[in-house]
PQR file with spaces between the fields and no chain letter, atoms N, CA, C, O and H, PARSE charges and radii, in Angstrom:
ATOM       1  N    MET     1     113.318   18.808   10.425 -0.4000 1.5000
ATOM       2  CA   MET     1     114.086   20.029   10.562 -0.0000 2.0000
ATOM       3  C    MET     1     114.967   20.205    9.330  0.5500 1.7000
ATOM       4  O    MET     1     115.631   19.271    8.881 -0.5500 1.4000
ATOM       5  N    ARG     2     114.957   21.380    8.816 -0.4000 1.5000
ATOM       6  CA   ARG     2     115.715   21.626    7.607 -0.0000 2.0000
ATOM       7  C    ARG     2     116.984   22.424    7.834  0.5500 1.7000
ATOM       8  O    ARG     2     117.921   22.309    7.042 -0.5500 1.4000
ATOM       9  H    ARG     2     114.417   22.138    9.182  0.4000 1.0000
ATOM      10  N    ARG     3     117.050   23.225    8.882 -0.4000 1.5000
ATOM      11  CA   ARG     3     118.214   24.105    9.041 -0.0000 2.0000
ATOM      12  C    ARG     3     118.500   24.367   10.509  0.5500 1.7000
ATOM      13  O    ARG     3     117.652   24.158   11.377 -0.5500 1.4000
ATOM      14  H    ARG     3     116.290   23.319    9.525  0.4000 1.0000
ATOM      15  N    SER     4     119.716   24.830   10.762 -0.4000 1.5000
ATOM      16  CA   SER     4     120.076   25.132   12.137 -0.0000 2.0000
ATOM      17  C    SER     4     119.410   26.440   12.569  0.5500 1.7000
ATOM      18  O    SER     4     119.002   27.246   11.733 -0.5500 1.4000
ATOM      19  H    SER     4     120.404   24.999   10.057  0.4000 1.0000
ATOM      20  N    LEU     5     119.309   26.634   13.857 -0.4000 1.5000
ATOM      21  CA   LEU     5     118.668   27.828   14.403 -0.0000 2.0000
ATOM      22  C    LEU     5     119.356   29.090   13.903  0.5500 1.7000
ATOM      23  O    LEU     5     118.687   30.064   13.556 -0.5500 1.4000
ATOM      24  H    LEU     5     119.640   25.979   14.536  0.4000 1.0000
ATOM      25  N    SER     6     120.678   29.084   13.864 -0.4000 1.5000
ATOM      26  CA   SER     6     121.403   30.274   13.393 -0.0000 2.0000
ATOM      27  C    SER     6     121.089   30.580   11.933  0.5500 1.7000
ATOM      28  O    SER     6     120.985   31.750   11.563 -0.5500 1.4000
ATOM      29  H    SER     6     121.221   28.293   14.146  0.4000 1.0000
ATOM      30  N    ASN     7     120.936   29.560   11.099 -0.4000 1.5000
ATOM      31  CA   ASN     7     120.593   29.782    9.694 -0.0000 2.0000
ATOM      32  C    ASN     7     119.180   30.329    9.542  0.5500 1.7000
ATOM      33  O    ASN     7     118.931   31.177    8.686 -0.5500 1.4000
ATOM      34  H    ASN     7     121.020   28.610   11.400  0.4000 1.0000
ATOM      35  N    MET     8     118.244   29.844   10.378 -0.4000 1.5000
ATOM      36  CA   MET     8     116.877   30.340   10.324 -0.0000 2.0000
ATOM      37  C    MET     8     116.836   31.826   10.684  0.5500 1.7000
ATOM      38  O    MET     8     116.169   32.608   10.007 -0.5500 1.4000
ATOM      39  H    MET     8     118.447   29.155   11.074  0.4000 1.0000
ATOM      40  N    ILE     9     117.545   32.220   11.744 -0.4000 1.5000
ATOM      41  CA   ILE     9     117.575   33.627   12.160 -0.0000 2.0000
ATOM      42  C    ILE     9     118.247   34.483   11.094  0.5500 1.7000
ATOM      43  O    ILE     9     117.777   35.582   10.802 -0.5500 1.4000
ATOM      44  H    ILE     9     118.088   31.585   12.293  0.4000 1.0000
ATOM      45  N    ALA    10     119.344   33.994   10.508 -0.4000 1.5000
ATOM      46  CA   ALA    10     120.033   34.746    9.456 -0.0000 2.0000
ATOM      47  C    ALA    10     119.141   34.925    8.231  0.5500 1.7000
ATOM      48  O    ALA    10     119.169   35.982    7.600 -0.5500 1.4000
ATOM      49  H    ALA    10     119.726   33.101   10.746  0.4000 1.0000
ATOM      50  N    GLU    11     118.359   33.916    7.887 -0.4000 1.5000
ATOM      51  CA   GLU    11     117.463   34.027    6.731 -0.0000 2.0000
ATOM      52  C    GLU    11     116.368   35.060    6.980  0.5500 1.7000
ATOM      53  O    GLU    11     116.018   35.824    6.080 -0.5500 1.4000
ATOM      54  H    GLU    11     118.336   33.058    8.400  0.4000 1.0000
ATOM      55  N    ILE    12     115.832   35.086    8.186 -0.4000 1.5000
ATOM      56  CA   ILE    12     114.825   36.099    8.514 -0.0000 2.0000
ATOM      57  C    ILE    12     115.431   37.491    8.408  0.5500 1.7000
ATOM      58  O    ILE    12     114.826   38.386    7.818 -0.5500 1.4000
ATOM      59  H    ILE    12     116.116   34.466    8.916  0.4000 1.0000
ATOM      60  N    GLY    13     116.619   37.684    8.973 -0.4000 1.5000
ATOM      61  CA   GLY    13     117.290   38.984    8.916 -0.0000 2.0000
ATOM      62  C    GLY    13     117.624   39.415    7.505  0.5500 1.7000
ATOM      63  O    GLY    13     117.426   40.578    7.157 -0.5500 1.4000
ATOM      64  H    GLY    13     117.111   36.957    9.452  0.4000 1.0000
ATOM      65  N    SER    14     118.127   38.506    6.683 -0.4000 1.5000
ATOM      66  CA   SER    14     118.476   38.871    5.304 -0.0000 2.0000
ATOM      67  C    SER    14     117.227   39.172    4.485  0.5500 1.7000
ATOM      68  O    SER    14     117.272   39.977    3.555 -0.5500 1.4000
ATOM      69  H    SER    14     118.287   37.560    6.966  0.4000 1.0000
ATOM      70  N    GLY    15     116.110   38.529    4.827 -0.4000 1.5000
ATOM      71  CA   GLY    15     114.855   38.840    4.143 -0.0000 2.0000
ATOM      72  C    GLY    15     114.420   40.270    4.402  0.5500 1.7000
ATOM      73  O    GLY    15     113.896   40.936    3.509 -0.5500 1.4000
ATOM      74  H    GLY    15     116.073   37.875    5.583  0.4000 1.0000
ATOM      75  N    LEU    16     114.636   40.742    5.617 -0.4000 1.5000
ATOM      76  CA   LEU    16     114.299   42.137    5.939 -0.0000 2.0000
ATOM      77  C    LEU    16     115.213   43.099    5.207  0.5500 1.7000
ATOM      78  O    LEU    16     114.757   44.117    4.685 -0.5500 1.4000
ATOM      79  H    LEU    16     115.062   40.201    6.342  0.4000 1.0000
ATOM      80  N    LEU    17     116.500   42.787    5.164 -0.4000 1.5000
ATOM      81  CA   LEU    17     117.440   43.662    4.457 -0.0000 2.0000
ATOM      82  C    LEU    17     117.137   43.687    2.969  0.5500 1.7000
ATOM      83  O    LEU    17     117.269   44.728    2.326 -0.5500 1.4000
ATOM      84  H    LEU    17     116.870   41.960    5.588  0.4000 1.0000
ATOM      85  N    GLY    18     116.733   42.550    2.419 -0.4000 1.5000
ATOM      86  CA   GLY    18     116.388   42.491    1.001 -0.0000 2.0000
ATOM      87  C    GLY    18     115.173   43.342    0.681  0.5500 1.7000
ATOM      88  O    GLY    18     115.107   43.960   -0.381 -0.5500 1.4000
ATOM      89  H    GLY    18     116.626   41.705    2.942  0.4000 1.0000
ATOM      90  N    ALA    19     114.212   43.380    1.593 -0.4000 1.5000
ATOM      91  CA   ALA    19     113.027   44.212    1.382 -0.0000 2.0000
ATOM      92  C    ALA    19     113.414   45.686    1.393  0.5500 1.7000
ATOM      93  O    ALA    19     112.856   46.480    0.636 -0.5500 1.4000
ATOM      94  H    ALA    19     114.266   42.878    2.457  0.4000 1.0000
ATOM      95  N    ASN    20     114.361   46.054    2.241 -0.4000 1.5000
ATOM      96  CA   ASN    20     114.819   47.447    2.298 -0.0000 2.0000
ATOM      97  C    ASN    20     115.610   47.828    1.049  0.5500 1.7000
ATOM      98  O    ASN    20     115.575   48.984    0.628 -0.5500 1.4000
ATOM      99  H    ASN    20     114.815   45.409    2.856  0.4000 1.0000
ATOM     100  N    ALA    21     116.309   46.890    0.463 -0.4000 1.5000
ATOM     101  CA   ALA    21     117.168   47.186   -0.674 -0.0000 2.0000
ATOM     102  C    ALA    21     116.403   47.331   -1.989  0.5500 1.7000
ATOM     103  O    ALA    21     116.995   47.723   -2.995 -0.5500 1.4000
ATOM     104  H    ALA    21     116.337   45.950    0.805  0.4000 1.0000
ATOM     105  N    GLN    22     115.117   47.028   -2.008 -0.4000 1.5000
ATOM     106  CA   GLN    22     114.361   47.071   -3.252 -0.0000 2.0000
ATOM     107  C    GLN    22     113.874   48.463   -3.608  0.5500 1.7000
ATOM     108  O    GLN    22     113.126   48.615   -4.574 -0.5500 1.4000
ATOM     109  H    GLN    22     114.636   46.710   -1.191  0.4000 1.0000
ATOM     110  N    GLY    23     114.271   49.477   -2.866 -0.4000 1.5000
ATOM     111  CA   GLY    23     113.924   50.843   -3.210 -0.0000 2.0000
ATOM     112  C    GLY    23     112.498   51.243   -2.890  0.5500 1.7000
ATOM     113  O    GLY    23     111.969   52.176   -3.494 -0.5500 1.4000
ATOM     114  H    GLY    23     114.878   49.353   -2.081  0.4000 1.0000
ATOM     115  N    THR    24     111.872   50.562   -1.961 -0.4000 1.5000
ATOM     116  CA   THR    24     110.517   50.931   -1.587 -0.0000 2.0000
ATOM     117  C    THR    24     110.537   52.147   -0.673  0.5500 1.7000
ATOM     118  O    THR    24     111.578   52.487   -0.111 -0.5500 1.4000
ATOM     119  H    THR    24     112.302   49.803   -1.471  0.4000 1.0000
ATOM     120  N    ARG    25     109.413   52.791   -0.525 -0.4000 1.5000
ATOM     121  CA   ARG    25     109.331   53.956    0.353 -0.0000 2.0000
ATOM     122  C    ARG    25     109.157   53.565    1.806  0.5500 1.7000
ATOM     123  O    ARG    25     109.352   54.393    2.696 -0.5500 1.4000
ATOM     124  H    ARG    25     108.567   52.516   -0.982  0.4000 1.0000
ATOM     125  N    ILE    26     108.800   52.336    2.057 -0.4000 1.5000
ATOM     126  CA   ILE    26     108.661   51.845    3.420 -0.0000 2.0000
ATOM     127  C    ILE    26     109.960   51.154    3.802  0.5500 1.7000
ATOM     128  O    ILE    26     110.467   50.309    3.065 -0.5500 1.4000
ATOM     129  H    ILE    26     108.642   51.664    1.334  0.4000 1.0000
ATOM     130  N    ARG    27     110.486   51.518    4.951 -0.4000 1.5000
ATOM     131  CA   ARG    27     111.742   50.917    5.415 -0.0000 2.0000
ATOM     132  C    ARG    27     111.500   50.206    6.746  0.5500 1.7000
ATOM     133  O    ARG    27     111.010   50.808    7.701 -0.5500 1.4000
ATOM     134  H    ARG    27     110.074   52.205    5.550  0.4000 1.0000
ATOM     135  N    VAL    28     111.844   48.938    6.796 -0.4000 1.5000
ATOM     136  CA   VAL    28     111.718   48.164    8.023 -0.0000 2.0000
ATOM     137  C    VAL    28     112.970   48.403    8.848  0.5500 1.7000
ATOM     138  O    VAL    28     114.075   48.076    8.414 -0.5500 1.4000
ATOM     139  H    VAL    28     112.243   48.449    6.020  0.4000 1.0000
ATOM     140  N    ARG    29     112.804   48.970   10.034 -0.4000 1.5000
ATOM     141  CA   ARG    29     113.947   49.235   10.918 -0.0000 2.0000
ATOM     142  C    ARG    29     114.043   48.226   12.050  0.5500 1.7000
ATOM     143  O    ARG    29     115.126   47.979   12.580 -0.5500 1.4000
ATOM     144  H    ARG    29     111.907   49.235   10.387  0.4000 1.0000
ATOM     145  N    SER    30     112.915   47.648   12.417 -0.4000 1.5000
ATOM     146  CA   SER    30     112.938   46.601   13.436 -0.0000 2.0000
ATOM     147  C    SER    30     111.689   45.740   13.285  0.5500 1.7000
ATOM     148  O    SER    30     110.677   46.154   12.718 -0.5500 1.4000
ATOM     149  H    SER    30     112.035   47.849   11.987  0.4000 1.0000
ATOM     150  N    ILE    31     111.802   44.536   13.812 -0.4000 1.5000
ATOM     151  CA   ILE    31     110.681   43.626   13.779 -0.0000 2.0000
ATOM     152  C    ILE    31     110.737   42.760   15.036  0.5500 1.7000
ATOM     153  O    ILE    31     111.812   42.344   15.469 -0.5500 1.4000
ATOM     154  H    ILE    31     112.624   44.200   14.272  0.4000 1.0000
ATOM     155  N    VAL    32     109.586   42.498   15.605 -0.4000 1.5000
ATOM     156  CA   VAL    32     109.466   41.632   16.775 -0.0000 2.0000
ATOM     157  C    VAL    32     108.679   40.404   16.345  0.5500 1.7000
ATOM     158  O    VAL    32     107.575   40.512   15.814 -0.5500 1.4000
ATOM     159  H    VAL    32     108.713   42.836   15.253  0.4000 1.0000
ATOM     160  N    LEU    33     109.262   39.237   16.582 -0.4000 1.5000
ATOM     161  CA   LEU    33     108.633   37.981   16.187 -0.0000 2.0000
ATOM     162  C    LEU    33     108.393   37.105   17.403  0.5500 1.7000
ATOM     163  O    LEU    33     109.197   37.093   18.335 -0.5500 1.4000
ATOM     164  H    LEU    33     110.159   39.149   17.014  0.4000 1.0000
ATOM     165  N    ASP    34     107.310   36.388   17.393 -0.4000 1.5000
ATOM     166  CA   ASP    34     107.026   35.358   18.382 -0.0000 2.0000
ATOM     167  C    ASP    34     106.492   34.171   17.592  0.5500 1.7000
ATOM     168  O    ASP    34     105.305   34.101   17.275 -0.5500 1.4000
ATOM     169  H    ASP    34     106.658   36.398   16.635  0.4000 1.0000
ATOM     170  N    LEU    35     107.386   33.239   17.281 -0.4000 1.5000
ATOM     171  CA   LEU    35     107.078   32.158   16.352 -0.0000 2.0000
ATOM     172  C    LEU    35     107.011   30.799   17.040  0.5500 1.7000
ATOM     173  O    LEU    35     107.779   30.536   17.965 -0.5500 1.4000
ATOM     174  H    LEU    35     108.351   33.296   17.538  0.4000 1.0000
ATOM     175  N    PRO    36     106.106   29.940   16.600 -0.5600 1.5000
ATOM     176  CA   PRO    36     106.191   28.547   17.035  0.2800 2.0000
ATOM     177  C    PRO    36     107.294   27.872   16.222  0.5500 1.7000
ATOM     178  O    PRO    36     107.382   28.062   15.009 -0.5500 1.4000
ATOM     179  N    ILE    37     108.126   27.093   16.885 -0.4000 1.5000
ATOM     180  CA   ILE    37     109.204   26.401   16.179 -0.0000 2.0000
ATOM     181  C    ILE    37     109.320   24.969   16.686  0.5500 1.7000
ATOM     182  O    ILE    37     108.965   24.657   17.822 -0.5500 1.4000
ATOM     183  H    ILE    37     108.055   26.938   17.870  0.4000 1.0000
ATOM     184  N    GLU    38     109.823   24.120   15.815 -0.4000 1.5000
ATOM     185  CA   GLU    38     110.172   22.748   16.178 -0.0000 2.0000
ATOM     186  C    GLU    38     111.668   22.726   16.418  0.5500 1.7000
ATOM     187  O    GLU    38     112.436   23.177   15.568 -0.5500 1.4000
ATOM     188  H    GLU    38     110.111   24.374   14.892  0.4000 1.0000
ATOM     189  N    VAL    39     112.092   22.213   17.555 -0.4000 1.5000
ATOM     190  CA   VAL    39     113.504   22.238   17.937 -0.0000 2.0000
ATOM     191  C    VAL    39     114.019   20.811   18.087  0.5500 1.7000
ATOM     192  O    VAL    39     113.325   19.925   18.585 -0.5500 1.4000
ATOM     193  H    VAL    39     111.468   21.847   18.246  0.4000 1.0000
ATOM     194  N    ARG    40     115.251   20.620   17.644 -0.4000 1.5000
ATOM     195  CA   ARG    40     115.927   19.333   17.810 -0.0000 2.0000
ATOM     196  C    ARG    40     117.406   19.598   18.052  0.5500 1.7000
ATOM     197  O    ARG    40     117.982   20.489   17.429 -0.5500 1.4000
ATOM     198  H    ARG    40     115.815   21.340   17.240  0.4000 1.0000
ATOM     199  N    PHE    41     118.019   18.847   18.935 -0.4000 1.5000
ATOM     200  CA   PHE    41     119.448   18.937   19.201 -0.0000 2.0000
ATOM     201  C    PHE    41     120.115   17.729   18.559  0.5500 1.7000
ATOM     202  O    PHE    41     119.667   16.597   18.741 -0.5500 1.4000
ATOM     203  H    PHE    41     117.551   18.123   19.442  0.4000 1.0000
ATOM     204  N    ASP    42     121.195   17.972   17.802 -0.4000 1.5000
ATOM     205  CA   ASP    42     121.919   16.885   17.140 -0.0000 2.0000
ATOM     206  C    ASP    42     123.412   17.056   17.323  0.5500 1.7000
ATOM     207  O    ASP    42     123.928   18.172   17.394 -0.5500 1.4000
ATOM     208  H    ASP    42     121.559   18.891   17.654  0.4000 1.0000
ATOM     209  N    MET    43     124.092   15.923   17.399 -0.4000 1.5000
ATOM     210  CA   MET    43     125.544   15.948   17.432 -0.0000 2.0000
ATOM     211  C    MET    43     126.059   16.174   16.011  0.5500 1.7000
ATOM     212  O    MET    43     125.625   15.514   15.067 -0.5500 1.4000
ATOM     213  H    MET    43     123.672   15.018   17.342  0.4000 1.0000
ATOM     214  N    VAL    44     126.980   17.105   15.879 -0.4000 1.5000
ATOM     215  CA   VAL    44     127.636   17.394   14.612 -0.0000 2.0000
ATOM     216  C    VAL    44     129.135   17.340   14.867  0.5500 1.7000
ATOM     217  O    VAL    44     129.565   17.386   16.020 -0.5500 1.4000
ATOM     218  H    VAL    44     127.332   17.641   16.647  0.4000 1.0000
ATOM     219  N    PRO    45     129.933   17.245   13.816 -0.5600 1.5000
ATOM     220  CA   PRO    45     131.379   17.253   14.050  0.2800 2.0000
ATOM     221  C    PRO    45     131.780   18.513   14.826  0.5500 1.7000
ATOM     222  O    PRO    45     131.523   19.634   14.387 -0.5500 1.4000
ATOM     223  N    GLY    46     132.400   18.314   15.959 -0.4000 1.5000
ATOM     224  CA   GLY    46     132.842   19.444   16.764 -0.0000 2.0000
ATOM     225  C    GLY    46     131.892   19.819   17.891  0.5500 1.7000
ATOM     226  O    GLY    46     132.181   20.761   18.630 -0.5500 1.4000
ATOM     227  H    GLY    46     132.610   17.403   16.316  0.4000 1.0000
ATOM     228  N    GLY    47     130.771   19.124   18.054 -0.4000 1.5000
ATOM     229  CA   GLY    47     129.902   19.456   19.175 -0.0000 2.0000
ATOM     230  C    GLY    47     128.429   19.224   18.919  0.5500 1.7000
ATOM     231  O    GLY    47     128.034   18.344   18.155 -0.5500 1.4000
ATOM     232  H    GLY    47     130.536   18.360   17.454  0.4000 1.0000
ATOM     233  N    LEU    48     127.630   20.040   19.582 -0.4000 1.5000
ATOM     234  CA   LEU    48     126.181   19.932   19.540 -0.0000 2.0000
ATOM     235  C    LEU    48     125.619   21.123   18.776  0.5500 1.7000
ATOM     236  O    LEU    48     126.098   22.245   18.940 -0.5500 1.4000
ATOM     237  H    LEU    48     127.950   20.756   20.203  0.4000 1.0000
ATOM     238  N    ASP    49     124.609   20.893   17.943 -0.4000 1.5000
ATOM     239  CA   ASP    49     123.986   21.988   17.193 -0.0000 2.0000
ATOM     240  C    ASP    49     122.486   21.969   17.462  0.5500 1.7000
ATOM     241  O    ASP    49     121.888   20.919   17.701 -0.5500 1.4000
ATOM     242  H    ASP    49     124.220   19.982   17.809  0.4000 1.0000
ATOM     243  N    VAL    50     121.900   23.154   17.417 -0.4000 1.5000
ATOM     244  CA   VAL    50     120.465   23.313   17.617 -0.0000 2.0000
ATOM     245  C    VAL    50     119.821   23.493   16.247  0.5500 1.7000
ATOM     246  O    VAL    50     120.152   24.427   15.516 -0.5500 1.4000
ATOM     247  H    VAL    50     122.385   24.006   17.223  0.4000 1.0000
ATOM     248  N    PHE    51     118.908   22.602   15.905 -0.4000 1.5000
ATOM     249  CA   PHE    51     118.166   22.701   14.662 -0.0000 2.0000
ATOM     250  C    PHE    51     116.754   23.151   14.998  0.5500 1.7000
ATOM     251  O    PHE    51     116.099   22.574   15.866 -0.5500 1.4000
ATOM     252  H    PHE    51     118.639   21.843   16.498  0.4000 1.0000
ATOM     253  N    ALA    52     116.291   24.180   14.308 -0.4000 1.5000
ATOM     254  CA   ALA    52     114.956   24.709   14.585 -0.0000 2.0000
ATOM     255  C    ALA    52     114.375   25.273   13.307  0.5500 1.7000
ATOM     256  O    ALA    52     115.089   25.834   12.476 -0.5500 1.4000
ATOM     257  H    ALA    52     116.823   24.649   13.603  0.4000 1.0000
ATOM     258  N    ASP    53     113.077   25.119   13.162 -0.4000 1.5000
ATOM     259  CA   ASP    53     112.393   25.669   12.002 -0.0000 2.0000
ATOM     260  C    ASP    53     110.917   25.810   12.336  0.5500 1.7000
ATOM     261  O    ASP    53     110.428   25.261   13.323 -0.5500 1.4000
ATOM     262  H    ASP    53     112.497   24.664   13.837  0.4000 1.0000
ATOM     263  N    VAL    54     110.228   26.554   11.497 -0.4000 1.5000
ATOM     264  CA   VAL    54     108.788   26.689   11.692 -0.0000 2.0000
ATOM     265  C    VAL    54     108.148   25.328   11.479  0.5500 1.7000
ATOM     266  O    VAL    54     108.711   24.496   10.768 -0.5500 1.4000
ATOM     267  H    VAL    54     110.625   27.000   10.695  0.4000 1.0000
ATOM     268  N    PRO    55     106.992   25.077   12.070 -0.5600 1.5000
ATOM     269  CA   PRO    55     106.362   23.763   11.942  0.2800 2.0000
ATOM     270  C    PRO    55     106.074   23.407   10.491  0.5500 1.7000
ATOM     271  O    PRO    55     105.697   24.262    9.689 -0.5500 1.4000
ATOM     272  N    VAL    56     106.258   22.143   10.171 -0.4000 1.5000
ATOM     273  CA   VAL    56     106.002   21.660    8.821 -0.0000 2.0000
ATOM     274  C    VAL    56     104.502   21.575    8.564  0.5500 1.7000
ATOM     275  O    VAL    56     104.034   21.875    7.466 -0.5500 1.4000
ATOM     276  H    VAL    56     106.564   21.449   10.822  0.4000 1.0000
ATOM     277  N    TRP    57     103.755   21.165    9.585 -0.4000 1.5000
ATOM     278  CA   TRP    57     102.317   20.987    9.445 -0.0000 2.0000
ATOM     279  C    TRP    57     101.581   21.984   10.308  0.5500 1.7000
ATOM     280  O    TRP    57     102.058   22.363   11.377 -0.5500 1.4000
ATOM     281  H    TRP    57     104.135   20.922   10.477  0.4000 1.0000
ATOM     282  N    ARG    58     100.434   22.404    9.853 -0.4000 1.5000
ATOM     283  CA   ARG    58      99.609   23.331   10.617 -0.0000 2.0000
ATOM     284  C    ARG    58      98.893   22.620   11.762  0.5500 1.7000
ATOM     285  O    ARG    58      98.744   23.175   12.850 -0.5500 1.4000
ATOM     286  H    ARG    58     100.046   22.096    8.984  0.4000 1.0000
ATOM     287  N    TRP    59      98.453   21.396   11.510 -0.4000 1.5000
ATOM     288  CA   TRP    59      97.731   20.639   12.518 -0.0000 2.0000
ATOM     289  C    TRP    59      98.673   19.651   13.182  0.5500 1.7000
ATOM     290  O    TRP    59      99.431   18.955   12.506 -0.5500 1.4000
ATOM     291  H    TRP    59      98.574   20.945   10.626  0.4000 1.0000
ATOM     292  N    ARG    60      98.626   19.592   14.491 -0.4000 1.5000
ATOM     293  CA   ARG    60      99.498   18.718   15.275 -0.0000 2.0000
ATOM     294  C    ARG    60      98.759   17.429   15.629  0.5500 1.7000
ATOM     295  O    ARG    60      97.534   17.410   15.740 -0.5500 1.4000
ATOM     296  H    ARG    60      98.011   20.158   15.040  0.4000 1.0000
ATOM     297  N    THR    61      99.522   16.361   15.801 -0.4000 1.5000
ATOM     298  CA   THR    61      98.962   15.097   16.262 -0.0000 2.0000
ATOM     299  C    THR    61      99.607   14.753   17.597  0.5500 1.7000
ATOM     300  O    THR    61     100.542   15.426   18.032 -0.5500 1.4000
ATOM     301  H    THR    61     100.517   16.376   15.711  0.4000 1.0000
ATOM     302  N    ASP    62      99.114   13.719   18.239 -0.4000 1.5000
ATOM     303  CA   ASP    62      99.698   13.271   19.503 -0.0000 2.0000
ATOM     304  C    ASP    62     101.086   12.671   19.311  0.5500 1.7000
ATOM     305  O    ASP    62     101.813   12.491   20.289 -0.5500 1.4000
ATOM     306  H    ASP    62      98.354   13.173   17.886  0.4000 1.0000
ATOM     307  N    PHE    63     101.470   12.359   18.083 -0.4000 1.5000
ATOM     308  CA   PHE    63     102.770   11.774   17.808 -0.0000 2.0000
ATOM     309  C    PHE    63     103.861   12.841   17.613  0.5500 1.7000
ATOM     310  O    PHE    63     105.050   12.525   17.670 -0.5500 1.4000
ATOM     311  H    PHE    63     100.879   12.505   17.289  0.4000 1.0000
ATOM     312  N    ASP    64     103.469   14.078   17.389 -0.4000 1.5000
ATOM     313  CA   ASP    64     104.428   15.160   17.163 -0.0000 2.0000
ATOM     314  C    ASP    64     105.019   15.646   18.482  0.5500 1.7000
ATOM     315  O    ASP    64     104.366   15.624   19.525 -0.5500 1.4000
ATOM     316  H    ASP    64     102.504   14.335   17.343  0.4000 1.0000
ATOM     317  N    HIS    65     106.269   16.085   18.404 -0.4000 1.5000
ATOM     318  CA   HIS    65     106.901   16.697   19.568 -0.0000 2.0000
ATOM     319  C    HIS    65     106.213   18.026   19.855  0.5500 1.7000
ATOM     320  O    HIS    65     105.726   18.676   18.930 -0.5500 1.4000
ATOM     321  H    HIS    65     106.799   16.103   17.556  0.4000 1.0000
ATOM     322  N    PRO    66     106.163   18.440   21.111 -0.5600 1.5000
ATOM     323  CA   PRO    66     105.540   19.733   21.407  0.2800 2.0000
ATOM     324  C    PRO    66     106.342   20.873   20.788  0.5500 1.7000
ATOM     325  O    PRO    66     107.564   20.798   20.657 -0.5500 1.4000
ATOM     326  N    LEU    67     105.628   21.923   20.414 -0.4000 1.5000
ATOM     327  CA   LEU    67     106.281   23.082   19.817 -0.0000 2.0000
ATOM     328  C    LEU    67     106.924   23.953   20.890  0.5500 1.7000
ATOM     329  O    LEU    67     106.439   24.038   22.019 -0.5500 1.4000
ATOM     330  H    LEU    67     104.635   21.984   20.521  0.4000 1.0000
ATOM     331  N    SER    68     108.005   24.588   20.520 -0.4000 1.5000
ATOM     332  CA   SER    68     108.637   25.601   21.357 -0.0000 2.0000
ATOM     333  C    SER    68     108.257   26.953   20.795  0.5500 1.7000
ATOM     334  O    SER    68     107.592   27.029   19.762 -0.5500 1.4000
ATOM     335  H    SER    68     108.399   24.519   19.603  0.4000 1.0000
ATOM     336  N    ARG    69     108.671   28.029   21.462 -0.4000 1.5000
ATOM     337  CA   ARG    69     108.400   29.384   20.976 -0.0000 2.0000
ATOM     338  C    ARG    69     109.723   30.118   20.892  0.5500 1.7000
ATOM     339  O    ARG    69     110.597   29.958   21.744 -0.5500 1.4000
ATOM     340  H    ARG    69     109.211   27.967   22.301  0.4000 1.0000
ATOM     341  N    LEU    70     109.856   30.922   19.857 -0.4000 1.5000
ATOM     342  CA   LEU    70     111.026   31.769   19.685 -0.0000 2.0000
ATOM     343  C    LEU    70     110.555   33.216   19.692  0.5500 1.7000
ATOM     344  O    LEU    70     109.815   33.638   18.804 -0.5500 1.4000
ATOM     345  H    LEU    70     109.147   31.052   19.164  0.4000 1.0000
ATOM     346  N    ALA    71     110.981   33.966   20.685 -0.4000 1.5000
ATOM     347  CA   ALA    71     110.697   35.402   20.748 -0.0000 2.0000
ATOM     348  C    ALA    71     111.979   36.109   20.334  0.5500 1.7000
ATOM     349  O    ALA    71     113.026   35.919   20.953 -0.5500 1.4000
ATOM     350  H    ALA    71     111.582   33.623   21.407  0.4000 1.0000
ATOM     351  N    LEU    72     111.898   36.915   19.297 -0.4000 1.5000
ATOM     352  CA   LEU    72     113.091   37.491   18.680 -0.0000 2.0000
ATOM     353  C    LEU    72     112.822   38.915   18.249  0.5500 1.7000
ATOM     354  O    LEU    72     111.781   39.203   17.658 -0.5500 1.4000
ATOM     355  H    LEU    72     111.048   37.069   18.794  0.4000 1.0000
ATOM     356  N    THR    73     113.749   39.808   18.538 -0.4000 1.5000
ATOM     357  CA   THR    73     113.663   41.181   18.059 -0.0000 2.0000
ATOM     358  C    THR    73     114.886   41.448   17.183  0.5500 1.7000
ATOM     359  O    THR    73     116.022   41.288   17.629 -0.5500 1.4000
ATOM     360  H    THR    73     114.595   39.574   19.018  0.4000 1.0000
ATOM     361  N    LEU    74     114.650   41.853   15.943 -0.4000 1.5000
ATOM     362  CA   LEU    74     115.721   42.232   15.017 -0.0000 2.0000
ATOM     363  C    LEU    74     115.595   43.720   14.757  0.5500 1.7000
ATOM     364  O    LEU    74     114.506   44.212   14.460 -0.5500 1.4000
ATOM     365  H    LEU    74     113.727   41.983   15.581  0.4000 1.0000
ATOM     366  N    ALA    75     116.704   44.442   14.867 -0.4000 1.5000
ATOM     367  CA   ALA    75     116.665   45.884   14.669 -0.0000 2.0000
ATOM     368  C    ALA    75     117.876   46.343   13.886  0.5500 1.7000
ATOM     369  O    ALA    75     118.966   45.785   14.007 -0.5500 1.4000
ATOM     370  H    ALA    75     117.589   44.042   15.108  0.4000 1.0000
ATOM     371  N    GLU    76     117.664   47.367   13.083 -0.4000 1.5000
ATOM     372  CA   GLU    76     118.744   47.961   12.308 -0.0000 2.0000
ATOM     373  C    GLU    76     119.531   48.907   13.201  0.5500 1.7000
ATOM     374  O    GLU    76     118.954   49.688   13.957 -0.5500 1.4000
ATOM     375  H    GLU    76     116.779   47.820   12.985  0.4000 1.0000
ATOM     376  N    GLU    77     120.846   48.831   13.107 -0.4000 1.5000
ATOM     377  CA   GLU    77     121.691   49.727   13.885 -0.0000 2.0000
ATOM     378  C    GLU    77     122.128   50.890   13.004  0.5500 1.7000
ATOM     379  O    GLU    77     122.342   50.734   11.801 -0.5500 1.4000
ATOM     380  H    GLU    77     121.315   48.196   12.493  0.4000 1.0000
ATOM     381  N    GLU    78     122.254   52.045   13.622 -0.4000 1.5000
ATOM     382  CA   GLU    78     122.767   53.219   12.920 -0.0000 2.0000
ATOM     383  C    GLU    78     124.269   53.057   12.717  0.5500 1.7000
ATOM     384  O    GLU    78     124.965   52.590   13.618 -0.5500 1.4000
ATOM     385  H    GLU    78     122.081   52.171   14.599  0.4000 1.0000
ATOM     386  N    PRO    79     124.782   53.439   11.537 -0.5600 1.5000
ATOM     387  CA   PRO    79     126.233   53.330   11.311  0.2800 2.0000
ATOM     388  C    PRO    79     127.000   54.207   12.283  0.5500 1.7000
ATOM     389  O    PRO    79     126.547   55.289   12.658 -0.5500 1.4000
ATOM     390  N    ALA    80     128.162   53.729   12.682 -0.4000 1.5000
ATOM     391  CA   ALA    80     128.989   54.488   13.643 -0.0000 2.0000
ATOM     392  C    ALA    80     129.698   55.639   12.982  0.5500 1.7000
ATOM     393  O    ALA    80     130.431   56.374   13.644 -0.5500 1.4000
ATOM     394  H    ALA    80     128.530   52.850   12.377  0.4000 1.0000
């Protein structure tokens, strides 16, 4: 695991905003994801943190932990 779940979600969201900022004619307003992820819980200073990332390997072995799924919808909000 390389990053916490919150960092993974923030990176996906910032990637979408970056694509919109490049001046293309196509604008991404929302995206629905259903990703396989590897999840691990670790103690960190101040509590428990959830670490999750996309699988490192494409092929699984019997020694690997089972994959979880993350269903996520990111959408752009209209300014108030």
